[in-house]
N, C-alpha and C positions, 0 to 999 in steps of 0.2 A: 142498291138494295144497301140499307144502313145496316153494317152487321152487329150493330148493339138491339136491333128491332125482334126477330125472332129466330133463335138457331133452327139450322138445316136439320136439327135431330126430330123436331116434332112431326115431321111428314110419313106416313107408312112407307115403306121402302118399295112396293109392289103395287101395291093399286092408288097410294097419293091420297086418298080419301078419308082415311084415320089420323087420330093424333094419339103420340105416343105419350105414356105418362112420362113427363120429365121431372127429374130429382136435382134440385137446385142447393150446393150446397152455400149456403149467406156466410160470410165472413167480415164481414162490414160492421157487425154487432162485436165482433171479436176483439177483445185488448190486449197489450201485453199486462196488465193486471191481472186477467184471468187466467195467465196461466199458472201452474205449478209445477215447480220443480218434483221429478219422480224419484223415488230412491231404490238402490238397486237389494235394499232391506226387506225379506218377506217375510219377515214379524210382524212389520207394518201392516194395517190395513189396506185396504185397496182404496186408491184415491176416489173421490165420487164422480160420477159420470153422469151428465144430464145432456140428453138428447131430446131436441123437439121436431116432429114432425106435422108442420102446417100447411094446410092448403095457402094458396096464393090466387089472387086475379091473374088474368092476364097483363092488364093496368099496371098493378105492384111489379110483377115480374119484369116488365119492359122497364120502369123506373130505377130498379135495380141494377137489371143487367147493363143500362145507363150509366149509374155510379160505377159500376167496374172498369167500364170503358175509360171515366173519366180519372180515375184512379191510377189507370194503367199510362195515361196520356201524364198525369203530373207524374207520374217515376221518370219519365221519359224527360221531361223538363227538369228534372232535378230536384226534385222534392225529397227529404229525408225521411223514414221512416217515422220519426217524432211526428214530422210535421202533418203526413198522412192519417199518422192516428189522429191526430186534434180535428183534420176535416171531417173523417167517420164519426168520431166523437160527436160532433155537433149535429150531424145529418142522424144519428142514432135516432129508432122511432121514439124513445122517451123525451125526447128532446124537440123533436122535431115540430110536435103541437106550441110548443114555447116559442122556438123560433119565427114559427108562422104569426104567431099572437104580436110577438113584437114588430114583427114588419108590418102587419096590418094597422099598431097604433103609430109607429115611425112614419107611414103613410096617412094618415089620419092628421097627426101631428103638423107633418109637412103642409098639407091643406090646408088648414085652420091658419097655420103660419101665412100661409100665402092669401089667403081672405083676410086677417087683420090689416096686413102691411099694406094693402090694396085699399081698405077703408080707411087706415090712417095716409094715406098719401090721398085719398079723394077729400079727407077731411080738412088737410093743411093747403089743400090747393085751392080751396074755395074761401079758407081765409084772407082777409087781407089786413086784420088787427088782432093782436091777439086781448083783445076786452073782452071780458067775462071769464077768462080762463086765469087758473090758479098759478101765480109763478113759481109757486113750488113743487106743486104738481111735475111743471114743466121740466124745470130743475132735478127733479128726481127721476123722472123716466129717463130723462137723456142719460144722467150717471149712471141709471141700470144699463141703458144700453151701450155706453162705453165700456162698461164692467163687462157684458158679455162678449161685445166685439172682440176688446182683449184677449178675455180667456180664448176666446176662438182661433184667434190669433196666434197665441202662443202654443194650442196643440192642432 
């Protein structure tokens, strides 16, 4: 049984047929920038406190529980608190859609690049002469390819 799957606290102790409501404190969206220094001065007003109680689905709970397990493993590997905060910042719900959209666009870009390369190889393999092709276009495309190659080699 995966310890990150579902906690044992969910089973009713005596009959094992009911589910207890589970309170989950999600700290993955809490960053150091959200912290504020408290003062002992009682003349200052109380600091603002925001508490949100939100229901979550079992699937979302399992994902969050898995993220917490992964963060614990990253701590064991020697990640610093700043590194862990950057990882959690990227996985924050506000940025998750943007990250998934970037991933989908990257996959489509790779697919189209592969198809273009395959088409270009097929075009040049059937050619025996360069008759009918613009010499300046061939040289320009070659220069662009060399520049892109050198850029990728540098980075």
